[in-house]
Structure formats: structure tokens, C-alpha cells
VEXKOL-361616 format. One record per residue (C-alpha): x, y, z. Coordinates in pm, whole numbers, plus 50000, padded with zeros to 5 digits. Layout:
BEGIN
XYZ
...
END
This chain:
BEGIN
395041894674276
393871925774156
396901935073941
397141897373775
393291905273719
393941940573581
396661922073332
394091898073218
391501924573168
394141944572989
395011919572750
391321908872705
390541946772576
393691943872330
392161911572165
389191927272136
390031958471995
392261943771688
389251946871474
389961960371098
388531953670765
388311970570410
385221990870329
383062007570046
380472035470015
377612046469867
376102078969806
372982103769865
371672134769763
369602156169982
368452191270168
367862203170529
368122233570752
371102247470961
369882263771281
369662298971124
367192289370875
369152288270557
368862254870324
371882235470308
372762212970059
373892177370140
376002176269802
379032151569688
380982184969711
379672196270032
380372159570178
383652157370053
384472187770185
383332179870539
385162146170567
388542166370430
388502188370705
388402162670935
390822145270818
393222177570770
392562179771191
394572149671267
397622159971434
400702156171222
403722147571575
405532119471494
405682111671864
403322115972134
403302105872506
401882108772810
401232100573200
398352077573186
395322067773417
394272036973316
391312024173429
389431989173337
385341981573436
384261946373371
381651936273561
382131944973912
385561947973878
386691981173848
390161988973900
393102019673830
396232020173764
398962047673659
401172045373342
403002058673063
401582054772652
404182058972398
403202066572046
405222068971732
404012070971402
403732041371126
405842025471387
404302014671729
401802018672023
402952010672345
401052009372712
402832008473020
401041997573359
403162007773670
400882007774025
401942036874208
404602048674001
407192024574185
407411994773930
406161982273602
403711958073594
402941951873204
403021965572927
401191963072569
403481972072286
401751971571914
403801976771636
403541971971213
405191934071243
403881922271572
402161922771921
403951917972224
402491913372579
404481914872892
403731905173302
406801914573424
405341902773751
405501865473617
408121873373432
406151860073101
405301877072737
403821865272461
405371882072116
403761867471788
402971881071403
399191887271360
398691859471130
399491835271384
396581839071602
393401827971435
391441849671697
393251880971558
393831870771183
389931861971149
388911895171334
391051914171027
393401927571275
395921958371144
398471981071298
396992012471080
393442010771226
394352010271550
396812036171514
393912057071385
391572053071664
394512059071937
394982089371761
391932104171719
391912099871310
389662089870999
390842055370862
390752033270512
390731996970696
393731976370500
395682011070415
398822018770560
398122062170533
395132085070453
395312093770074
393012122769942
391802103469647
390202079369948
388112104470089
385382100469841
385212066469988
383302069170276
379682072870327
378472109870507
375902122970641
375702156770656
373552167471015
374422208971039
371332209671296
373052184671509
376502189371722
378072161271452
377742147271115
378102112971101
381412094370847
380622057270822
382262028070597
380711990270592
381591956270382
381291924270439
380771919770835
382521948670922
381091983470988
382632015071084
381192049771189
382692087671290
380882110571474
382262145571394
382662179071564
380142203771257
382242232671373
385892215671488
386242185071277
387112166871592
385672131471606
383932125671893
383382089371867
384312063571657
382532031471640
383401994471480
381091966071476
381721925271395
378951904471267
379691870371222
376931839071284
380041812571332
382131836871537
380291856671715
379651892871703
381811921771882
381461959171907
384031986871993
382832017572114
386002052872135
384892080872294
386722111072259
387012145572519
389022167672676
390362179272336
393882194672493
395702221572273
399142197672078
401302202371777
399282232371646
396172210471679
393812196271937
394032157472095
391742143372303
393402136972668
390192114572767
389992084272569
387202057172641
386962023072485
383912002372516
384451966872399
381401937872388
381891901272239
380201874172230
383041856472243
383971868272606
382571850072915
379141857172997
379371882372685
380201911772908
381441943572797
384291960272925
385651994972924
389132004572935
389452044773050
392712062672921
393182099173104
396002114572966
398402139973131
401782158773038
401342152672643
404082159872478
406232151772154
409722138572268
411412112972033
413372104472330
412782067172375
413482034072284
410652022072016
411111982672052
411181961872382
413781943572528
413871912572751
415811891872894
416781856772917
414491857073268
411281860973096
409531830372996
407781824472602
403781817372596
401831810772244
399031831572148
396701805972166
397121800672560
397211835472599
393631842272397
392231809872592
393041824272935
391241861072816
388181846772670
387971827572982
387751860473189
384651862073421
END
């Protein structure tokens, strides 16, 4: 039963996590002082330089794989299970759950074209185009936005890559007297905010918020830590995701902690899951109805 709850909670986080849309920005000019007392101009050129530094700080590897300790906390529930993470840039994000390292209980596979959720215990699976699920479509699910969150990168919602010409679209609040400065995007019902280190340009936190009086509100916070040398840059080996949505029963928040180990750029793995005829397909709405009723 604990394993069943873990799989269900995992699916809930996947659904709430998929929030993306398009954004635009505005500009401002002011000055401030750093700890040394020197005046720092918050000019358009300075803001653009900072955003470019954060964008250029992203790892350039094609593949990222790691052993995974996966922890879910929701209300009184607190479950930890082992697993693995496999990501291939612009292609796939896959989380596999393997309790005690003995067998695979389930997996989530996100690609550019579909989302697949596999329950190996009950031999069931969901495979759907993003547009097939009203809940996800309504919240603007986008593979590339999710990829950027997993890869600790900035993103332009709705775009498939970060182009230099798009860096001016971000709002930037330079805070040289603080540890981090703020980068933001907002449009319509969506808002995005990143906190990036002023010295290392590492993204320490990313926040996504969705506000809608008809469908409800949702917030998603990604915290990054334990930055580890990887591919000539540094990649966060600790990723904590906190999701809250009025669509979840009781309005509870849910936290997923991803602790990564043995980071590698190995490409020796298949990017698509193949299932035997023993697996029974279930509808997207059926899965989501179960997710949204989790206590």
C-alpha cells in the first residue's frame, strides 16, 4: 500500500509540475551599493550581462544520468524510495522508481510528444499527447519548460531553446548587496521567477505561479543545492520541488526531494520505453481523477 501511495503521489506531482506559458517583461533603471560601498548601476546593459551570465552557466552535456533517492512528503505521508534519473537534452526526461534496488515499481517518461506514466505493479500505463488532457492543456504544459527546470536553466515559456536575442525579455532586479538577484517573466495568468547567485550565476530557486479564478491556483517552487562539478560546470545534486494546487484535495502542498548521486553523461541507454502486451492502457482523465482525489 505504501508503494501504491508513492506511485499515486508521484503522478500528482507530475501533473501539478506541468505548468508553462508565454511571457513578456518590462525594464527599470536605478542604482544601489554593493557591500564595499561602490555604486552599482542597475542599467539595461548590466541586467542583460547578468541574464547572459546565468544563461551561459548552464551545463552543455547532451545526457545526464544519476542514481536517485526519491522522497515524497504530503500531509502525514513521508515515503522514500530509490531509483534513477535519465535525461537527454531536447528528447526525454525519465524517472524510474526501484524500491530497495530490487525491482522497478513505476516510471514517469516525458518526451517532446507525449507523457507516459507506467505502473509496473498493476501492469497499467498512461500514454497521452499533452493536448489530450484538459487539465494539463489548461495549465499550458510544455516539455521544454520542464526540461529547463530539471536542468537548472532559464527558459522562455513556449520556446524550444534559449536564444541570445530573447534575453532582453526578462525582468531583472539586480541586488548586489544580497546573495542572489531576481530574474522574472510574467504574462496573463502565469508568472516565473528565478533567484540566481550574483557570483556563480547558479540558479538557486525557481518559482512558477498560476492564478485562475475559474480553475484554481497552483504554485511550484524548485530549490537547488549541493552543486557538483559536472561537464566543466556545476549541476545541482539536490533538487527539492514543492507544489501546491487548489485542485488537489484539501489544498495540501506536496514536496518531492531528488537526491542525485553518480552523475554521468552516459549515452548508453534507450530513450523510449517499450511495453509488452501484458500492460493495460488507462485514460488520461481516469488517472488525473485519481490523482486529484489523493488525501
